[in-house]
N, C-alpha and C positions, 0 to 999 in steps of 0.2 A: 237513276242508276244507268250504267252502261252495260249492254249485253254484248259480250265478246266471245269469240271462238278461237280455235287453234288453226283453222284453215277456212277457206271459202267452202260453202256447201255443207257445213257442219251442223246446221240447225239453228243458226242465230235468228232467222226471220220467224221460224215456227215458234221459238221461245218468246221472241218479242211480241208476237201476236197473242200468244197465250197469256203473257203477263199483262198486256194492255187490256185484253178482254176480261180477264179475271178481276183486275182492279176496277174496271169500269162497271161491269155487270154484277159482280158478286159483292163488291165493296162500295159501289156507288161513287167512286172517285172520278174526278175529271182529270184526264190524262192528256198531256201534250207530247206527241211523238216527235222524235228527231232521228235523222238518218245520217251516219257518218259516211262521207263519200258522195259521189255525183249521181248515184242511182235514182232512177225514177220509179221503177216497178215496185221494189220493196217499199219505197216511201208511199206509193199509192195504197198498198195493202195496210200499212201502219195507219195511214189517215182514215181508211175505211173502218178499221177496228176501233180507233179512238173517237171516231166521229168528230175529227178536228184536223185541220191542215197539218201535214208533216213537213218540217223544215230541214234542209240539208245543212250539215255542219262539216265543211271540207276545208282543212287548213291549206291545201294546195290551191284551191280555187279562190279562197277568201282569206284575208289576213287574220292573224290571231285576234287582233283588236275587234275586227268586224264579226268574227265568230262569237266572241263574248257578248258583243252588243246585240247580235241577233238572238242568242240564247236568252238573254235577259229580257229583251223586248217581246219575244214570242211566247215565253213560258207563262202559261195561264193554268189555273186550276190547282189540283192537289199533287200531281205527280208528273215527272218527266221520265220517259223511257227513251234511251238513246241506243239505237242499233248500230253496232260497229260494222266494219267490212273486212273481208278476208280474215287472216289471223290477227290476234291481238297486237303483235309487234310488226306486222308486215307493212312496209312503207316503200319508198322509192329507192332506198339505198340500204347499205349494211347498218346504218344508224337508225333505221326505222323512221325516217323523216315522214311526217304527215300521217303516221299510223293511228290506229284506234287508241293505242296506249298513250300517245302524245296528246290526243284530244281529251282523254280521261284525266290526264294531269292538268291540262289547261282549265278544265271545268271542275277539277277536284271532285270528280264523280267516282263513287265506288263501282268496281267491276264485278259482274256476275259472269263467270266463265262456263260456257257449255262445252262439254267434252264428248266427242263421239267415241263410245266405248265398244264399238264393234270388235270382237275377237281380242279384247284387252281387259285385264283386271287390275293387278297391282301396278302395272306400268302407268296407269292413269294418274296415280299419285306422283310418279316421277315427272310426268308432263306438267301437272299443276305446280309442283315444286319449281320446275324450270321457269314457268311464267312468273312465279312469285319472286324469284331471285334475280332474273335478268335485269329488271329495273325496279328497285324497291320503292321508288316514288309512285309506282302504279299500285294502287291498293286493290288487290284481288280480295273480295269480301265474301264470296260464296261460289259454290259450284253446282251446276245442274248436269246430271248424267243423261246422255242421249243414246237412243237405240239400244236399250237394255234388253237382253235376251230372256231374262226371267228373274225370279226372286233371289235365287242363289247368286246369280251374276251380280245383281244389284248389291247384295249384302257384302260381298267381297270387295267390290270397288268402293262402296261407301265407307267401309271400315278402314280401308287403306288410306283414303284421302283424309278422313278425320284423324287417323293416327299420325300420319307422317307430315301432313300439311297444317293441321290445326285449324282447318276451315270447315264451316258447316256445309253439308250437302243439302241444298234447298229444293231439290227436285230430282226425279228420276223418270224419264220419258221412255216408254218402250218403243220398239220398232212399230211405226204407224203404217197403215195400208197405203200403198202407192196410189197416186191419182187424186188425192184430196186437194193438193196444191201443185198441179202439174207444172213442169218447167217448159219454157220456150227459149231456145238459144241458151243464154246464161241467166239463171235466176228464175223467178216465178213468172207464170202467166200474168199479164196485167189484170188487176181485179175487174176492170171494165169488161174483159172478155171471158172471164171465168164463167162456166155454165151455171154455177149456183154459188155466188159470192156469199150469200147469207149462210148457206150450209157450211161452207169452208170456215167462216168466222165462228159459227157455232161449234165446230170441231175444235177450233183454237181455244174457245172458252171452256170446253169440256176437258181439254188437255190441261189447262190451267187449274181447273177445279179439282181434277182427279190426281194429278201427278206433281203439282208444285206446292211448296209450303209458302202460301201467300203471306202469312204473318211474318215469317222470316225475311221475305223479300221486302216487305214494308219497313221492317227494322233496318235492313241494309240501306234502303233509300234514305231513311231518316238519319242515318249515321254520316251522311255527306258532310264534309268540312265546309265552313263558311266560304262563300265566293264573293269577294269584294264587300265583305261585311254583311252579306245576306245569308243568314242561317237557313237550314232546311232546303238545300239546293234542289233535292228531288221531291220532297214533300213539304210544301211551303205553308206557313201560317198566313192568315189573312192580312196581318200587319205587313209582312214582307211582300206579299203580293201587291198591296197598295203601293209600297215603295217602288216595286218594279213597274207598275202601271205608270207612276209618276215619271220614272226614268224614260219609259217608252214615249210618253207624251212629250217630254222635254226634247228627246232626240228628234222627234218629228216636228217640233214647233217651227213654224216658218216655212216648212216645205209642203204642208197640206193646204189645200184650197177648199173653199166652200162651194165652188161650182166647177163644172167640167168644161174646160176650154176646148178640148179635142176629143175625138172618138177613135179608139184603136181597136180594130177587129181582131179577135183571137179565134182561130179555127180549133174548136174543141169538140171532138166526136170520136167514134170508134177507131178512126184512122190516125188521128193526131191527139195524143193525150199527154205528152211529156212537156210539162211546164213547171218550173220552180215557182211556188207561190210568191217567193220574194221578188221575182222578176215582175210579176203582175202588180204586186204592192208598190214597187218602185215607180211604175208607170202611173198608178193612181195617186201617189204622193205628189207627183209632178203635174197633176191636173188633168189626167186622162180618164175618160170613162172607158172601161173595158167592155166590149160588145162581143158576146159569144156568137159564133158562126158555125154552121154545120155543112161541111163540103159534100156530104152524102145526100142531104135532103133539101138544102136551100136552093132556090132557083137561080139566085144570083147574089153578088155581094151587096150588102146594104150600103147606105151612104156613110162612109168612114173616112178618116184622115190618114190612116196607116193600117197595114195588115201584118200580123205576126203569125207565122205558121211554125209550130213546134215539131218535135220528133214524134215518133209513134211507130205504127205498123201499117203503112199504106199498102204493103204487099198483101196483107190478109183482107184488105178492103179494095183491092185494085179494080175488081169488077164494078163495084158501086161507084167508085170515083170516076171510072171511065164512062159509065152510063150517064152520069150527071153532066152532060155536055154543056148545058146552058151555064152552069156554075163555072166550069173550067174556062169557057169562052169569056165569061164576065171578068174573071181574074186576069186573063191575058189582055183583054181590052183596057181594063183600068191600069194595068202595068204599062201599057203602051202610052197611055195618057200622062203617066208620071206618078201614079200612086206609090208612095213608099211601101215597100214590102220587104220584110225580114224573115228568112226561112232557115230552119236548122234541121239537118239530117233528113228525116222523113219529109219535111217541107221542101228541102232541096230536090228530093226525088219527085215530088209532086209537080214541081215547076219545070222538070225536064220534058223531053219529047215523049218518052214511053218508058214502061216498066215491064220487064219480062219476068213472069212468075210461072213456074211449072210448065214451061214450053209455050205459054200463051202470052202474047204481047198486048199490053193495054195502053191506050193513048192517055197522056197526062196533059198538063197545061200548055207546054210547048214554048215557054219563055226562053229557056236555054237549050242549045243544041246537044243535049245529053240523052243517051239511052242507057237505062239502068237494068241490071239483072240481079236476081237474088242468088247468092252462093251458099254452099253447104257449110262453110267455115267463116268465122269473122274475118272481115277484110281490114279492120282496124279496131283496136280496143285499148284505151288508156288515156292518160292525160295528154294534153296538147299545149304547146306554147306557140303562138302565132304572132307575126309582125305584119302590120298593115304597111305594105311597101308600094302600093299604088292607090290612086284616087278611088274613092268609093263613097256611097251615100251616108255612111254611119260612123266611120272612124277616121280620125286624123292620120295622115301618113306619118309613120314612125311609132305609132302606138303598139305596145306589146301587151298581149292578153293571155291569160291562163284559161284553159277550157278542158274539154274532154270529148272523145269520139268513141262511138261503138256502133258498128253497123255490119250487116251481112251483105249489103248491096255493093255492087261494083259498076263502074262506068264501062260499058262495052262498046259504046259509040260516041265519038266526040266530033261534031261537025263544026264547020266554020260559020261564024255569023259576025257581021260588023258590029262594032260598039259593045262586044262582049269580051270581058277579060277577067282574070283572077286578081285579087287584091291582097291575099294572105300568103306570106312565105312561112312554111312550116319549120319552126326551129325545133319542135318536137312533135312527132305524130306523122300521119300519112296524108291526110287531106283528100282532095278529089282525085288528083293525078300528079305525078312528078313533084311531090312535096309542095304542091300548091293547093290553095283552098280559097273560099270566098269568091264565088262567081258573081259578076256585076253586069247588070244591064239597066241603063237609065237609073231609076231609083229603087231597083230590085237588087237585093243582096242575099245570096244563099250559100250556106256553108255546112260541112259535116260537123264542125266544131260547135259544141254546146257552150254557152256562156252563162255564168251566174252573175246576176246584176250587183250583188253585194261585193263581189271581187273585182268586177269590171264596170264601174259606174258609167263609163263612156257608152256602154250599150244603151242604157235608159236615156242618157243625154242625147244620143244620136236619134233614137226613136222619137223622142219628144220634139227635137228640133226639126226633123223632117216632117213630122205630122203637122206642126204649126205652120211650116212653110207651105205645105200643100193646102191647109185650111185657108191661109191668107190668099193663096192663088185662086181658090174657089170663090172666096168672098169678093175678090176684085172682079172676077169674071161675072159674078151675079150682079154686082153694082153696074158693071159695064153693060150687061144685058138689059137691066132695068132702064138705064139711061137711053140705050138704043131704042127700047120699046116706046119710051116717052117721045123721042124724036120722030118716030115713025107714025105716031098717032095724028 
């Protein structure tokens, strides 16, 4: 089922967590979570609630064919819960291109609509009717009332929707105490940084058990239309699951390897958390072993063939990153030797000279002559379209990629350094400065633009190609060193 709202911040994530927790903990169902859009933070919470990776389904970043393929390949267990983004019909234009509504139609998934009922009663029915009639191919199958003030408020809204819309009200959530799922910037605090993730998820489970009609929600999920001949889209039978497993296996046939040809380091810690699981899967399919690295506690880089630094919140960990001087020096030294490094957003900030947070300046790796500072308002937020118009380690010149950017950091100092240039022209979005992005130095590439591997396979191709080249160089050096040692004996 698809969880949708009428606007951003209307309670979709709280409802999605409650549904997932209730299905998993109260009904013993295995749930596969999905997130519509490019968001990492909500996806992390959904993954934590389901105890299963959450996959992003974004028709702007990924083609419709790849969205379907990803959904079928990753759906495991008894239920799929897809959290939408923004309002149900909100997209990039007046037609709602790439909206949650369009995704629900693509997946033939019934929609459960959550309505913020603050200071509203019968008008809620008009809102629901509008959603039902704007595009009748979108099947709104049930409504959850949110921020209900009391029993009388609930009874009037519920009766209005059931009378005028003919839809079941499958839940009524009261105004919840603030602070249980606190926000940072836009959206929720990352689950890794929440002071008590377990308690927050228990609250979500309690919300599901107390305020949702779980039987009705399961019925809605089971009502999903067949997708490519596979019935029970959201609650699958074992027979259909086996067919989907076969499809996934066939899709990967020939691309998986039985041994690891290369090692790609992934910095995953409190500072760097934002990775699409599909990106890491694509590296593994191509023969890479993913090696976890901690920039806050590891003394130096391990022996790897490439390094991937994702986004996150380096600003909240700036002191720890700055104190680990040995690790920062190790990254800079390996980059000087030619180690392939790919960095996104927070990773870009880490590779700069310094990061200014709350009036204190913290030294970073220093590969690029960039000084960053955190601002009070977003400096860029939205989808991007970039064109590689200069030589770089990972993309062919002329390649056009779809991505997204979201950051509060800004470049406050840009120095000169030979052999450093930008390789991305921003056809949509802001980038680092002057509508340019993709900073290049040797085999290091750093950008504010996040890339999804299923929509831009050139990303994984470039990572693997550079890692293999670096591995071959190291192997040649080792052989040469062994030969030299023999000659000197």
